C-alpha positions in Angstrom: -14.4 20.0 27.1 -16.4 19.1 23.9 -19.6 20.5 25.5 -17.9 23.8 26.4 -15.4 24.3 23.6 -16.8 22.5 20.5 -15.6 19.9 18.0 -12.0 18.6 17.8 -9.8 18.8 14.7 -6.8 16.7 16.0 -5.1 15.4 19.1 -1.5 14.6 20.1 -1.1 12.5 23.3 1.4 10.8 25.5 0.9 8.4 28.4 2.9 6.3 30.8 3.0 4.4 34.0 5.1 6.4 36.4 4.2 5.9 40.1 2.0 2.8 40.3 2.6 -0.9 39.7 -0.3 -1.4 37.4 -0.9 -2.8 34.0 -2.2 0.5 32.5 -1.1 4.1 32.4 -1.4 6.3 35.5 -0.9 9.5 33.5 -2.2 10.6 30.1 -1.8 14.1 28.6 -3.4 15.3 25.4 -3.0 18.4 23.4 -6.3 19.0 21.6 -6.6 21.3 18.6 -10.2 22.4 18.3 -11.9 23.2 15.0 -12.2 26.8 16.2 -8.4 27.0 16.3 -8.3 27.0 20.1 -6.0 24.6 22.0 -7.0 22.4 24.9 -5.0 20.3 27.3 -6.4 17.3 29.0 -4.6 15.7 31.9 -5.8 12.5 33.5 -3.6 11.1 36.3 -3.5 9.2 39.6 0.1 10.4 40.3 -0.7 13.9 41.7 -0.8 14.2 45.4 -3.4 16.3 47.1 -4.9 16.9 50.6 -8.2 15.3 49.9 -9.6 12.5 52.0 -8.3 9.0 51.0 -10.3 7.1 48.4 -9.9 3.6 47.0 -7.0 4.7 44.6 -5.2 7.2 46.9 -6.0 10.8 47.4 -9.4 12.3 46.7 -10.4 13.7 43.3 -9.6 17.3 42.2 -11.6 18.6 39.3 -10.1 21.7 37.7 -11.1 23.5 34.5 -9.3 26.5 33.2 -10.3 28.6 30.2 -8.0 31.3 28.9 -8.3 33.6 25.9 -7.8 37.1 24.7 -10.8 38.4 26.6 -10.0 36.9 29.9 -9.5 33.8 32.0 -11.6 31.7 34.4 -10.8 28.8 36.6 -13.3 26.3 38.1 -12.1 24.2 41.0 -14.4 21.4 42.1 -17.4 23.1 40.7 -16.8 26.6 42.2 -15.4 29.7 40.5 -11.8 30.0 41.8 -10.6 32.7 39.5 -12.5 35.1 37.2 -10.8 37.8 35.2 -12.9 38.8 32.2 -12.6 42.0 30.1 -15.5 44.5 30.0 -16.6 44.1 33.6 -18.5 40.8 33.0 -19.6 39.6 36.5 -18.8 36.2 37.9 -21.7 34.0 37.0 -23.9 32.7 39.9 -23.4 29.1 40.6 -25.8 26.9 38.7 -26.9 23.6 40.0 -27.1 21.0 37.2 -30.5 19.4 36.8 -29.0 16.1 37.8 -26.3 15.2 40.3 -24.5 13.1 37.8 -24.8 11.9 34.2 -26.3 8.6 35.3 -29.2 10.3 36.9 -29.6 12.6 33.9 -29.6 9.6 31.5 -32.0 7.5 33.7 -34.5 10.4 33.8 -34.3 10.7 30.0 -34.9 6.9 29.6 -38.1 7.3 31.7 -39.2 10.4 29.9 -37.8 10.9 26.3 -39.1 14.5 26.3 -36.7 15.3 29.2 -33.8 17.6 28.2 -31.2 19.4 30.2 -27.9 21.2 29.5 -26.0 18.3 31.0 -27.9 15.5 29.2 -25.6 13.6 26.9 -27.4 11.5 24.2 -26.0 9.3 21.5 -24.3 11.7 19.1 -22.6 13.6 21.9 -21.5 10.4 23.6 -20.0 9.2 20.3 -17.9 12.4 20.0 -16.5 11.9 23.5 -15.7 8.2 22.8 -14.1 9.2 19.5 -11.9 11.8 21.3 -10.8 9.2 23.8 -10.0 6.6 21.1 -8.0 9.3 19.3 -6.0 10.1 22.5 -5.2 6.4 22.9 -4.2 6.0 19.2 -2.0 9.1 19.3 -0.3 7.9 22.5 0.2 4.4 21.1 1.6 5.6 17.8 3.3 8.8 18.8 1.5 10.6 16.0 -1.1 13.4 15.8 -4.5 11.9 15.0 -7.1 13.8 13.1 -10.8 13.6 13.8 -13.2 12.3 12.7 -11.6 8.9 12.9 -11.8 6.8 9.7 
């Protein structure tokens, strides 16, 4: 979300353990206010059922990203464009294969060649922003308060 939408101003989050007998949350929801004024919603859960093949923690993984705004809406489901309604006749973008299958391959390639760069490569500063957002989500859920970023 940070990569696509930019820096975060604040986060309000809730969590709970609803369907699993585990010592941590099985659902977390965060309302993220971006510095641009846009709102984002992050949902992480193992409670939703789906028709994917069984994995070690239940059903398979579903990756869904939705972006909605005054000029249109788009939905990506498991890396494919599932819905595209954009004003002005903007065509659905062709699928783009990332330069690495996953972030670990991207990072390993960068370690071997520090001149390597890609749109998916996440280095220190970007990693810090993601960790800071995660810590803010946990702090907000723990305290029940909105947390501003950057953290103190």
